[in-house]
N, C-alpha and C positions, 0 to 999 in steps of 0.2 A: 422306443422310448429307454428303456436299459441301457442301453449302448451311449444313448446321448447325455444320460445322467452319468454315467462311467466316463465319458469324455469330461464331461464338465468338472467330475470329483479331482481326477486327475491332471486338468488346466491349473486349477487351484491350488492343487499340491505343489505342484511345479513353480508356481507364483511366488508361495508362501517359502518355497525353498528356496529361492533365487534370491528372494530380499533376507532372508536367514542368513546367507554366506556373504553379504556385502553390508559396509557400512561407510558411512559418510564422516570425513575427517576434516574440520576446516582450522583457520588459524590466521597469523599474521608474522611476516616476515621485516626484518626491519637491519639498519646497518647497528653492530654491535659497538661503534663507538659513538657515531652520530644520534641513533636512536631513532633515525629518520626511516619512514616505511620504503622499500624497494619495489619496484614496479617492473614487473616482467622477468621476476625468478621463477627457473622451471622447478615447478616439483613434479616429482616422481616416482614410480613404485620400482625398486631395484629388479634389475633384470627384466624389466616389461617396457612397453611402448605408451603404458598408462600413466597419465598425467595432466597437468594444468599450468597456466601461469599465474602471476598475484594481479591483483588489479590496480588500480590509481592509488588506494590507501593501503596496499601491499598486503591483501586479505587474499586466502584462497578457501575453495572449497572441492572436497575430492570423493567420488563414490570409490571405494577400492574392497575386494576381497576381506571375507572376514580375518583369514589367516595370516593376512599381512602385518607383520609387525613392527616395520619401520618406515620412512620414506626419506627421499633422496633430494636436497636444496643445491643448485647451482645457479650462479649468476656470473656473470664476465667480470672478473677484477677481485672477486670472492673465492675465499676455498670453499671448495666441496665438502659439503656435510651431510651426514646421514644421520636420521635420528629416531631413534626410538619412540612409539606410538605409548601414550599413558591412559587413552580414553578420554582426554581433556582437550580443548581447544589450544593447539599448539604456538606458542608463543619462540619465534625461532630469528636468533641473532646472528647473521654471517658475518663472519670475519672479513678484513681483507685481506686478498692474497698476499701469502709473503712470500712464494716462487714469481718474479715478477719478469721472468726471463721471456715469458710468451707475450710482454705487454708489446704492442705496436709501437715502434719509435717513430718518428717523422724524422727522415733524410730529405737532403736535396730532390725535388719533384716527385717524392714517393714516401714509401713507409717499408719499414723492414720490423720482423720480429727482433727482439731487444738479443736473443742469443745467436742470432745468425749475423751480428753485426762484426766487422773487420777493421772498421774505422774506430778512433779514439770518438766516441760522443757521449757526451755529457746529459741527464736529464732532470728537468726538476719540476715537479707538478705545480699546478696552477694554483690548488690548494697552501702548498709550502709556500709560495710566492706571497698571497694576499697574505696567508698568517703571520708573516714579516710586518705588517703592520705601516707600511710605508703607501704615499703614494706615488712614486715614481718606480717604475719596474727597476731601472739601473740599480737604487740604492739598495732593493731587496736581492740582489744576488750579491751584495758583501759578503764572503765567508761561505757561500752558498755551493760553489761549487769549484772542485780540484781545477788549478790552473787558470781559472778565470779572475783577474785582479778588477778590484773594484775602489776607486780612490775618490775621495770628496775634500772640496777645502772650503767649503760653507755648507749651511741649510737655508741658505735665504728662500723666501715663498717661491715655489717655483722652480727651483733648482736640482739637478739630476748628478749623477755622479759620472766618471771616466771609467768605462770597461775596457780591459784590455784582455786579449787572448795569449796566453802562453808567452806574454813579455811582450818587448818590442821588437817589430818585424821590418822596420824601415825607419829612415832616419826624417819622414814625411809623416802622412796621414796612417796611424795607425788604429782607427777606428773600423770596428768589425761591421761586415755587411748584416745588416738586420732585416730579416723577411718574415713578412705576417701572414700568415694564409697563404702563402706561395707568392706573395708579391713585395719586392723590395721596398724598405720604407727609410726617413731619414735617420729615425731614432725611435728606440724602441719605448721612449717616455711618451709616446705618442698614444700606447695601449692603456688602458686602464687594467690595473692589475688584475682585479676581480673578474676581468672578460677573459682569463687566461685559463686555457684546459692545460697547455703544457708549454715547456721553453726547454730546447734542446740546443746544446753547443757543439758546433764540428768545429774540432779542435786540430786535427791532422788534415797534410795535405790529401789524404787519399777521400776525405770524408768530404771535403771543401773545394776539392780539385772539379766536380760539376757545376761549381759558381764560377771557374777560371779566373778572368781579369780582375775580379772582385773579392775573390775569397783569400788573399794572404794573411789578412790579421784575424781572418777565422770568422765564422759564419752562424749566427743566432737565429735558429726557427722558432717563432711564436706561433701556435695555435689557437685561435680563440675558442670559446665553449658554442656546442651547438646543440640543438634541442634534438630528444631522444622521443621515440615510439612510446606510445601510452603515456606519457608525461605531461600533464597540464598545471603548470601553479605558477603562484607569483608570489616572489621574494621581495621584502623589503628589509636594506641595513642603515645603522646612523651610526655614525663614529663622532663624538665631539673630544678634540685634545686639548690640552695645554703642552705648550713647549717653553723651557729655559734653558739658557745657556748653558754648555759644561763647563766652560772656564771664560775667563774673563782678564784682561791684565787690567790692572790697578797702580794707580799714579799717585806719587806723595802729595800733602797740600802746599798750599801758597807760601808760607814761610820756609820750609824746607826746599822747596823748589827754588828760592831766591839764593838761599844759602848756598847751593852748589850750583849756579850758575855764579855766583862769586867766585867760588873756588875755580870754577874752568876759567874765568876770565884773569884770576891772578895766575895760573900755571900758563896761561898764553901769553904772559909778560906783561900785564895790565898792572898797574899800583893796586887797583881796587875793584872790586865788582862794581856795576852799574845801580845796585841796590843798596840805599844805605842799612848800616848795622841797625837803625832805630825803627826802619820797617821792617826788622824781621825778627828782633826781641820784643817790641812793642804792637806786634801787627793786630792783635784783637781789641786794643785800645784805638788805634788808628782807624781801623774799619768800622768802628762803632761810632767815631768822630765824622769820618768823612768818607761815607762807606761808596759813594761815585768816584771816588781818587783813584787812579792806577797808583800803584797794584795791589790795593788793598780789597780785591774780590777774592774770594777762595770757591771758585767754581766747581764742581765735579762735571766737566763735562758728558761723560759718559754718561753717568747717571741721568744727567739732563736730559741729553738725546735720546737715552732709551727710557722712555715714559712708562712702556708697559712691562711691567716685571714677567708676566707669561704672554706668549703669543698664541692666539686662537687659531685650531683647525678644526675644519666641519667637514664632514661625507656623508652623502648620500647616494643609496645605489638601490635601483626598482629594477628588477627584473624578471621577464613574464617569458614561459615556457610551456610549447604547445606540441603535439605533436602526433600524426597517426601515419597510417601506411601511403598515403600521397604526400603528405606536407609536414616537416618537423620546422617548427620555428623557435628561436631566439630572440629575444629582444631585451634590450638592458641600456638604461640612463643613468649616467653617473655625473653627481654634482660635487666639486670639492672648492673650498674656499680657505686661505689660508693669510692669517693677519702676519704681523712684524712686532718687533720690539719699540718701533718708531713709528712716527704718524707718517701718512701719505705713501704707504708702501704696503701691498698689496696683489694677492694672486689668485684669481678665479678660473676656476674651466668646467664645462660643460662636455660630457661626452656619451655621443647615443650611438647603438651597434646594434642591426639586426641582421641574422644570420636566416636564410631560408633554404632548405633542402625539399626539393621537388621531384618525386617519382612520376614522371612522364609513361612509360610503359615499361615492360618489364626490361627491356636494353636499353632507355634512355632515361637517364636523370638529370638534372639541373641544381646549381645553387647559385643564389643570388643574394648577394649580401652588401651590405651599405654601413657607411661609418660616417659620423659627425661630428667634428671635435673644434669648440671656440674658446680661445683664452682672451681672458681680459687680465690686462695687468696695467698696474699703477706703480711708478716708484719718483722719489726726490730726481732733480735733473744734477747731474755732476758739479760740484763745486767750482765756479769760474776762476778760484786761484789755482786749487789743485786739480780739478779733473776727477775729485775723486768722490767715494760714498760718504754721507754723514759717519758711517763708522770709524773712518780715518780721520775725519775732522773731529770727531769727539775724542780721539785718541790721542793728535798732535797737539792740541790747542792745549796750552799750560792752563794753571787754575789761577793766574794774577789778572787773565783778562774776566769782565764781567759781561754775563747773559744779557742784562737788563740793568738798565738805572734804577734807579728808587721810584721815579714815577710812573713805570711801569711799559716806558719804550725800550726797544731793543739798542743796545750799547753798540759802540764802535767795535769793541773788542780789537782784534789784531788787524787795524787797517781799514777796517771794512770788514773783515771775515768774520764773522759771528755765524757758529755753525747751527746754532738753535733759530738765528733769524735765516738763515738760507733753506734750512729744514723745514720750516714753516711756512715762509714768504716767497721762497727763489723760486718754485714752480715746480712742475712735476712733468714728467716722461708718459705718457699713455700707451698701452699696446693694444692691439686686437688683431687675434690672426682666428682664422678661419681655414679649415679644411672639411674638403669631402671627398669622399671615396668612394667608388664602386668598383663590384665585381662580379661577373658572371659567367659561370663556368656550364659547361657541356659535356657529360658524360657519356661514350656512347661504346654499348658490347656487344658489336655486329656477330662475335664468334666465342665460344669458348674460352676463357684464358685471354682475349685481347680488349684492351680498353683503351678506344681514342679519348681525349679531352682536350677541350679548347676552353682557352681562358681569354678574358677582356676585362682590361683594370683602367680605368681612369683615375687620376687624380689630381683634386684643383686645392691651391693652395691661395687664398687672398689675405694679404697681410697688409697692416699700417700702423704707424707710428705717430705720435704726437709730441714732440720737445718744448715746452713752454717755458724758455729760462728767462723769469721777471727781475727787473731792475730794483735794486733794495738802496732808497736814500734814507742815509742817517742824520742824526740829530747828537748835538752834544747833550751834556747832564742837565743842564739849564735849557733846553729847547729850542735852543739856536741852531739854523741850519748847518751844516758843512757839507764840503765838497766830496764828501768820502762816500762811496757806495761799493757793491759786492761786483759790478760787472757795468761798462759803459752804456748798454744799451738792453732793453726787453727785446728778445730774441724768439721768434716762432719758427722751428722747422719741423716739417712733416715730410714722409716718405709711402710711397704706397709701392706694392711688391705682387707680382702675380705669379705662379708657378703650375705649370701643367705639364704631367706625366702620365705617359700612355703605356702602359706593359700589356703585350701580347704574347702568349705560350701556346703553341700546339706540341699535345704530348702522346705517346704511342707507348702503351705498355705491355707487355706480352709475358704471360708464366706458364708453365710447360713443367709437368713432371712424367718420367718415361722410367717406371718402376723406382728404383730409390734414388734417382738423378731428378734434380730439382734446377729447373733453369729459370732466370727472368731476364728481360731485355726492353731498356727504355731507350727510345729515341726521342729527341725533342728539340723544339725551336723556340727560341725567345727575343723579343725584340723591345727595347726600355728607350722611348723617347722621352726628351726632358726638354723645355724652354722656359727662362724665365726673364720677365720684364719689369724694370724699376723705375720710379719718378721721383725726385725729391725737390723740394721748394721751400724756399724761406725768406723773412721778412723781417727787418729789425724796425727799430722806431714806432713802438706800440705806445699810443695814449693811454689807450683803455688797456690795464694790466690784467683785469678779468674779462675779457672775450680773444679768447684763442683761436681767431680765424683770419688766414693770410691777408684777408681784403683790407683788416685792418690796422696793418703794417704802411710803414712808408714805402711810397712806390720810387724811391730813389735809392732804398736800400732792401734789396731784393735778390736773391739768385735763385738759381734752378738747374737741375740733372737731371740724367737717365742714362741706362744703359740695357742691354739686353744680353742675352747668350741661349744659345742651345745645344745641344750635344744627343747623340743615336749611339746604340750600342745594339750590335746584331750578332746572335748566337746559337750555334748548332752544337746540341753535344749529346752523347750515349752513356748506357752504363749496361753491363754485362755480370749476371752474378749467377753463381753454381755452387751447389752444394751437394754432396753426396751422404745421405743418411744422415742429413745435419751434423755432421762429422768432420769434413773436410769443406772447405768455404775458399773460393776464390770470387774477386771481384776485379772489373777493371773500367775506370771513366776515362772519358775523352772530350774536351770541350774546345770548341773553335770561335773563338772572337773576334769583331772585328768593330774597332770605336774610333768614331769621328775626333779623337781626340788629338790623333796622331796623323802625321802626313798621310797621303795616298799609299805611298809602298812600305808605310810600315805600322799597318793598320792590323794586320792579321798574326794570331797568336796561338798555340795550340798548346793544351795544358791535359797531361794525363796523368794516369795516377793507377797503382796496381796495390793490392792488398791481398792477405789469404788469412786463414784462420783453422785451427785445428780444435775440437771438442775433444781433448784426451778423456772429459767423464763418458765418452759414448764407447769408447774402446773396451773390449772384452774383458781384459788386463786391469781395469778399474771399477769394472761392476759390484766387485766383492768389498769396495773399500766405501763404507755404508756411509764415514762421516765427510765423505767428498761428494755434494750433491752436483755441483757443477764445477768444469775446470776447463778455460780455453786459452790456447796460444793465439796472439795474432801479430803481425807486422805489415807495415806497408809503407810505399815510397810515394811521393806526388809532388807536383809542380803546381803552382798558382800565383798569380799576378796580382798588380794594383795599376789600374788605368786613373787613378784618382791624380791627376799633375795638372788641374786647371784644364782653361778650355783653350786649347791651341795652341800653345807652348812655340810651335812650328814655324808659324807664322810671322813675318815681320811685320808687327802694328805699330801704327801712328800715334803718339800720344799727343792730344790737342791742347794748348794752353793760349792763356792770352799774357804775350810780354809787352813792355813797354820801349816805345822807339823814339829817337828824337826825329823829328821832320821838320824841315823849313822852321828851325829855331822853338819849336814846342815839343812836349812829352807825348805822346799817345799810345793808347791801348791798342795792339790790334791782334787778331786771332792768329796760330801760327800751330805747326806742328814738326813732330820729329820722331824719327827711330831712335829708340833710348835704350833698348836690349837689343843685343845681337841674338839672333833666331840661328836655330841649331835645328835643322830638315830630319835629321835622324834618329830623332829622340824615339823611345820606345818603351817597352814595357818596363816595370820592376818585377822581376821573377824570383819567387819565393821556392825551394826547393827544401823539400821535408822528407825526414823517414822518422817512422816510429815502431816500436815493439811494444807490445802490451799483454796483461793478463787479465782475466775474468775470471774468479770463481766464488763459487758459495759453500757452504759447510753447513753441518749440522741440521740437517732437512731444510736448507735453503733459509736458516734462520740467521747465518752471520755472510756476509756477503762481501766480497775486495775487489778493487779496479787499480790497476797499476797501470804505469806507462814510462818509458823514459824514450826520448824525443832529441833529434837536432834540426836543426833548420838553417839554411844560408840562403839571404836575399843579395841577389847581384842586380848591376845597373839600378843602382838605387840613384835617383836624381839629385845633382849637387850644382849650386851656382860654383862654376871655375873659373880662374883666371884667366884673362887674356891679357894681350898687351896694350897698354893704356891709350898708346897712341892711336888706338881706332875708335875711342870718342864712344863706347858703349860699356853700357853696365854687364856684369859677369852674366854669361849666359847659362842657363839649365841644358847640364849634360848627363849622361848615363855613365857612372863611373863609380860609385861605394859599394862595399861589400860590409854585410853584416852578419856575423855569426850568433847564434842565440842556441844554449841545449840546457836540458833541464829535465825535470822528471815528477810524477806525481801521482798520488794516491788516496783512495777514498774508501773507507770501512765503514761498514752499518749493521747494526744488529736488530733484529725484530722479532717479538715474542709475546707471550701473553701466560699469565699466572692467574689461575681462576679467573675473577671478573676485572682485572688489571690487564689491559693491554699497554704496551711498552715499546720504544724504539729510541735507538741511539745512532748518531754517526758522526763522523770525523772526517776531514779532508786536509791533506798536506800538500803544498807545492813547492818546485824551485828552480828558477830560471835567473840563468845569466847570460848578458850580452858581450860581446866583443865586438870592437868596430877595425874587420880586417883591412880596408881600402878606403882612403878618403879623396882619392884622385891630386894628391898633394896640397891638400886644402886642411885647416882647421877651423872649428866652431869652439872659440875660447871665451871662458866667462867662470865665474865661480862654480859651475855647473859645463862642463866641457865636453867635447866630442871629435877626436881625431883618432890617427892609426895608433892601437893598441890599448885604449881605452874603453871601457864599460858607457854604455849608453848614459849622456848628462852624470857622467862621472865627476864629484867633487873633485877640484882642482885649484892648489893655493899652497901655501907654506907651509912648513914643519917648524913650529913653535919650540921656541927655548924657555917659555915662561916669562914671567914679566920682570923685569928688571928692578932690583933692589935699590940700588945705589946709583948713580950720575958715572961713577966712574967704572960700573962693568957695563954701562951701556955704551959710553965713549970707548972701551977697549974691545967692543964687536962689532962687526959688520952690519950696517944699518942701513934703513931707507933714507933718511935724510939726519943731519947733524943735529935737528931738534928733538929727536927720539931720546928719552933720559929717563931717569928713575920714573918707575910706575907704567911706562910704556910696553910692547910686547915684543918682545927679540925673538929673531928666527936663524934657521941652519942658513947657511951659506954654501947652496949645493956645489955650485962651479969654483969655489973658494977664490972668488976675484977681489975680496975685500970690500965688495957692496951687497945690497940686498935690494935683487929688483925681479923683473917679471920672468926672468929666465933662472930663478931659483925657485919657481913653484912645482911642484910636483903630484901626483896622483894621488889622492886622499882615502880612495874607498867610494863605495857606491851610493848613490842619493837616493836608488829604488830598492825595495825590500827582496831581498833573496828568498827568503821563505813567508810564504802567506798561508793562513791554516784559517780553520771554521770549522762550526759542528754544531749540533742540537741535539736536544732530549725532549721526548715526547710521552706523555703518560695519559692514558683515560681509562676512567672509571666509574659506573654508573651514572652515566650523564657529566659528570665532569672532566675537563679537560684543563691540560697544563701542557706548555712548552716553553723552552728556553733554545735560543742560538748566541752563538758566540763568535768572535773571528777575531783577527790578528794578525800582525807581520812580524820579522825577524830579522838579526843580520841587516839593519838598515842603519845609516848615518844618517844624522838629522843636525839642524842648525837653527837656532831659537830665531822668530821674527823679529824683527827689527824694533816692533812698537812693545815686545816684552822687555828685550835687556838694551838698547841703545839709548842713551839719553840725548836729548837736545836734538832731535831731527829736524831738519830744516833749518838747523842753527838757533831755533827759538824753541822748539818744542817741548814736549813733557818729561820728565823724570820717572822713568817706570820705578815701582814700589820693590820691583824682585832685587834690584842693584843695591837698595838704599841700605847703607852701612856695610855692605860687602866689596868698595872699591878701593883700589890704591891712592892714599890720600897723603899729604904733608901734616895732615892734621892727626893721623895714627903713630901710634905705637910701632917699632919696628918690627916687633911681634904680629902685631893686627896685619900691616902690611905684609908679612910673610905669609898670612894666612888669605891674604885678599883673593877673592874669586873673580875681579874684572878692573881692567885696567883702569888708569888715573884717568879725570876729567879734562877732556882738550878737545879743542878745535881744531887748532894746528895739525895735531899730528893723529887726527880722527882716522886718517886716509890708512895709516901705518896699523893702528889698533885694528880695528874694523874690517880688515881684507881679510879673504877667507883666508882660514889657517887650520889646522887639527886644533888649535885651540878652542875655536867654538865649536867644533864637531862632536858630539856624542850618540851612544846608543837610542836608537830611535825605536827600538822594539816598544809593543803596546797589545795589550790583551782588551779587548770590548766585549762586555755582554749587549747583543745586538738586540734582543727584543724577549721580552718575557709576558707569555701571555696565561692568561688563569678563566675560563670561560664554563658555563654550566648549563645545559640543553634540558628542557622541558618537552617531552614530546607523547603523545598517546594519552593524556589526559582528557578524561570526560568534559572538563569544563573547557580545553581548549577544542574540542570535536563539535560542542556546543555553538560556538563562536566563528567555527570555520576555518580553525587551523590547525596546522601538521605538525608546527613546533617551534618554539622560542628558544633562543640563544642568550645569553645574556654574558659578556666578556669586559675584562679590563686588561690593560699592557703599559707596557713602559719598554722604550725605546731607547738604547744607549744611556743608561743608567749607569754604568760603573766603567771604571777604565783603570788600569793599571799599567803605567808607564814611567820612564826617569823624568819625564817633563816636568815642569814646576806648577804648582795648581792654576797659576795663570797662564796657562796654555794647551791646548787641545791637540793630540799628537796628528790630527789632521788639518789642521785650520790653517787656512793661508793669511798671509800676511796683510792686514787690514781689512779683512773678509768679516762678512757677516758670523757670527758665530755657528758652531757646528752646537745642537740643541739635545736636550734630554726632552722626550715627549711622552707624557701620561696621558691615558687613553681611557676611554668607555665606551661600549658600544651595546646595540641590541638587532638582532637578526629575528626577523621573523618570517613563518614560511606559511603561506594560504594553502 
């Protein structure tokens, strides 16, 4: 009995002693910037295996020995933190990892650590892309990546931007290859920016050679977001924006227009102008007395057409994420609707994506992805008179033409060319585009280090358009009918297009480490098959203009068409990488392509690349230099190609047509065919050979990072249309002949740090690229922007101006383009000294493409507030103002720009005024001389632009939010393209194209809710 009592006492003491020596610590872990809960954070006792992970709310509870003084918190992508215990529930805010050298970067058909890269690869996060508040991915890239140029010509609903990687590579298609989750796609703008996890740009041939014949213009790899283990949440984001033009041309009023038109007429030899002086001097009185009489309108066509001062933009995104050990899912639904400044113009997009990761067994897993996109577009039909959009018509039509009579009916305007009537009543073009894309991948790991992957990805596109161009019949002001109309007949044209693409891949990846030697190998196969078929039909003679269906048109006025094509690319490729102690790196790639676009004997090509790197910071002699965190030198050489040459140009094709023949005294149409283009069977690949040397560095405990590259690339066998003897009877055939050189450099520098509760970062990138045409096979592409041996790509080509002749005597004494050139006209340098000015006196004037491109950003975060600003610009570019801004009386009757009002040479000026004149005299006879391209019209086209400014505030972990089941709410406001500094006048935007939809400033507000 005593022994039992003693044993019970001892056990009780041990129990209380054990509990007296342990304690329970609990708390919550969040992101220091976003204040969102972090799921799956490892919480551990330093130096032991004791630990736990945070739950779905970011919370943890851990029993630890009583003498433990601190806990360590670790999470992928965040800084490891050790925090001292205070006896209170812990609130831990983890900071993002400053040293991102261990980040995994997506490369061709695989991944690598950033510190192990030997090629020129740039990465931008999905967070940064979506933070720029654009609907299109291409536009979000502007100024974001060194060596990547992004240009726009308009901000029309649904429009994107042109993206170029390291300048111009060929005289043909310079579009980069875009790959989404390993599958090639036609455009990066098919992806919702909010669905992107990361975007990587393969800039040099060493990194792009794995894509062989499609990698010459660079490769852009997009990785979409996927589900994560332990995460289960619902997120909704809403944005509403208003857009306004950054700049618009302006035009003079009707009396001023008539005065200047009269001056042009008398300058060209007329005794008087077409408009009586009374019309001008007493314009308002005449207008009040006879408002429907020509020319007493004073119509501001641009204001009349652009009825919406602000164009609306709306966006909704709904994202669901869930994950466990066997299934991880991320599903997103996006909707965007963009209006315009004028009616009958709208862009609507639906995007659905679901990504599934399935663990079947310890060795086998699968991914099943599905994407669906639908576009709905509506736009006014092209004007039958000019073939142009309403913006052009609004800017060319002078104010002397009325839009409506006083009785409310549409006026005839210029011979039935009424821009307002055409916009409202002339019909629309509607488009429907549907794309369905699937991706099934199986990953099998039979032995350690080996992964076998099979991928099958079909893509289906179903597109249709319907253009209904309606006839508008006008009346006179008194209501009586006229024979004038905008077009002879109402016409309906419809088209259907189906595209099918199947991508199949098989990959074998093997990784092996032997002591300090790390090896990896990739072997792969890829097949890309595509076919397309289109059908078109049209009818005219519609009696019912509100019934846009083909069977309502005349059976006597109908037409149809159709075509089809297919192509196949079959490839084998491999990659070997080696490194020793993460110090010395070697990599080799080889791809073998076969393309059906070429003749059987010329379908094969090999594309090799080699690269090496040396991490100096891993050497013993660098270890004691504390301010250098990382330093690596790298170099590469590679070859890539371009197989985008059209379909089967090596084949002699027959063009079918209908021709009129005279038979038995009658003219009858007969179908016939002929070979019009001489076929060259040995057409082959364009090949680009590229070398690159670069440096990657990080300083001051990885707070400061730097990347810089210098590169040279030469493209040979560029496809050109070469001259052949005319007596052969064929058009010029396409042959491999051209050679183009490009050299350039680029650098990117970034700083990231934290001061107290303030996290901040800043980045800047700068790049330079210059092209030089080496060989054109004896051909030239001449124009205002020309391409020939010795020129840059699309270099300005024109005359050297001597200025505006001040007197007729000075004009008569100089070489001229014609004897009509006189005082007030432009003079030019006689380059060949033959006494006349002609095309032989034109010279290269400088690049139309910018040499320097730069961009940058600044980001701040403090206690739930976040602020970001990004900028972009170009330098060393020559530009020319668009005709709509600077040229009067286009089409011999058009508007008169306000920019030149009172600034041109005039016989009504004083000599002093003419000496200060900025523009030549008004003339139609000599307009070809005055508006020919010359350095007179070129100016510094550099600009600096604030791309985006965003201010947000996040509310997280509040009792009220928890009660309604919310994790966080973020409110934000932003403005895009709101400030630009340049030498362009206020009437013109540095990026806007001629008569194009305006570049816009966007004001938006949004809210993000996470459940």
